[in-house]
C-alpha positions in Angstrom: 12.4 -8.9 -14.3 11.3 -5.4 -16.5 13.0 -2.8 -18.9 13.5 -0.8 -15.8 14.8 -3.5 -13.8 18.7 -1.6 -14.8 18.0 0.9 -12.4 17.6 -0.8 -9.5 18.4 -0.3 -6.1 19.2 -4.2 -5.5 20.1 -3.4 -1.1 19.5 -0.5 1.2 22.6 -0.2 1.3 23.6 0.6 -2.9 20.5 3.4 -2.0 21.9 6.5 -1.0 20.3 8.3 1.6 17.9 10.4 -0.1 16.6 6.9 -2.3 16.5 5.5 1.2 14.2 7.9 2.6 11.5 8.5 0.2 11.2 4.7 -0.6 10.9 4.6 3.3 8.4 7.1 3.3 6.5 5.6 0.5 5.7 2.8 2.3 4.6 4.0 5.4 2.4 6.0 3.4 1.3 3.0 1.3 0.9 1.2 4.7 -0.7 3.9 6.0 -3.2 4.4 3.3 -3.9 0.2 3.5 -4.5 0.7 7.7 -6.9 3.3 7.7 -9.0 1.4 4.7 -9.0 -1.7 6.4 -9.5 -0.6 10.0 -12.6 1.4 8.1 -14.0 -1.9 6.5 -13.8 -3.4 9.4 -16.3 -0.6 10.9 -18.6 -0.5 7.3 -18.5 -4.7 7.1 -19.4 -4.8 11.5 -22.3 -1.9 10.3 -24.0 -3.7 7.6 -26.9 -5.0 7.6 -26.9 -7.3 4.2 -25.1 -11.4 5.2 -24.2 -11.0 1.3 -23.0 -6.8 1.4 -20.8 -7.9 4.6 -19.4 -10.7 3.2 -18.3 -8.8 0.2 -17.0 -6.1 2.7 -15.0 -8.6 4.5 -13.6 -10.9 1.3 -12.2 -6.7 0.5 -10.8 -6.6 3.6 -9.1 -10.1 3.7 -7.7 -9.2 0.5 -6.3 -5.4 1.8 -5.0 -7.8 4.6 -3.0 -10.2 2.6 -1.7 -7.2 0.4 -0.1 -5.6 3.6 1.5 -8.7 4.1 2.6 -8.9 1.2 3.6 -5.4 0.9 5.8 -5.4 5.0 7.7 -8.8 3.4 8.6 -7.0 0.2 10.1 -4.1 2.5 11.4 -7.1 5.2 13.4 -8.2 1.9 14.7 -4.7 -0.2 16.7 -4.8 3.3 17.8 -8.5 3.2 19.1 -8.1 -0.3 16.9 -10.0 -1.6 14.2 -7.6 -3.9 14.7 -4.6 -5.3 13.0 -1.3 -5.8 12.9 1.5 -8.3 13.9 4.5 -5.8 10.5 6.5 -5.8 11.1 10.0 -7.2 9.7 13.1 -5.1 6.3 13.4 -7.0 5.5 8.7 -6.2 6.1 9.7 -3.1 4.0 13.0 -3.0 1.0 10.9 -4.5 1.4 8.1 -2.0 1.4 10.9 0.9 -2.0 12.8 -1.0 -3.6 9.1 -1.0 -2.6 8.2 2.7 -4.4 11.6 3.3 -7.2 10.9 1.5 -7.7 7.5 3.6 -7.7 8.9 6.6 -9.7 11.6 5.8 -12.5 9.1 4.6 -14.3 8.9 7.9 -16.9 5.9 8.8 -20.1 8.6 8.0 -18.7 9.3 4.5 -17.7 6.3 3.2 -18.3 3.4 1.1 -16.9 0.2 0.7 -16.0 0.8 -3.0 -14.5 4.1 -1.7 -12.7 2.6 0.2 -10.9 -0.5 -1.4 -10.4 2.3 -4.7 -8.5 4.2 -2.6 -6.2 1.2 -1.0 -5.5 0.1 -4.4 -4.2 3.0 -5.7 -2.2 3.5 -2.8 -0.8 -0.6 -3.7 -0.8 0.9 -7.3 1.6 3.2 -6.8 4.1 1.1 -4.4 4.0 -1.1 -6.9 6.1 1.3 -9.5 8.5 1.3 -6.9 8.7 -2.3 -5.5 7.1 -5.3 -6.6 4.6 -6.4 -3.9 3.9 -10.0 -5.2 2.3 -12.5 -3.1 4.4 -14.2 -0.5 
């Protein structure tokens, strides 16, 4: 664990209602950003005519799907007392909300795979400051 581990909340029961509410909002909004990004990549993948680029988009989509699954497991682990989280500040939650809004606003017509992946990665990185997502 890192130096901030002493500030970790070990279970949902220990977190104050405010901290738990901010955590859940950060989780939901990060999940929303990932869901939107994955959906957009799916469409871009279907529209792509180059097999090489299509494969690259598919790989990025699969990476985001894996990250989303890992994040869901981390959330469940927190609620079952098997993982910790750093209570997010209102500013951290606001940043994640803004990233999620950008993900929703990024239509297929204006999107590039790189832009979609950048937004999703940004959301994941912000959430990782709150809770370690891990790889399974």
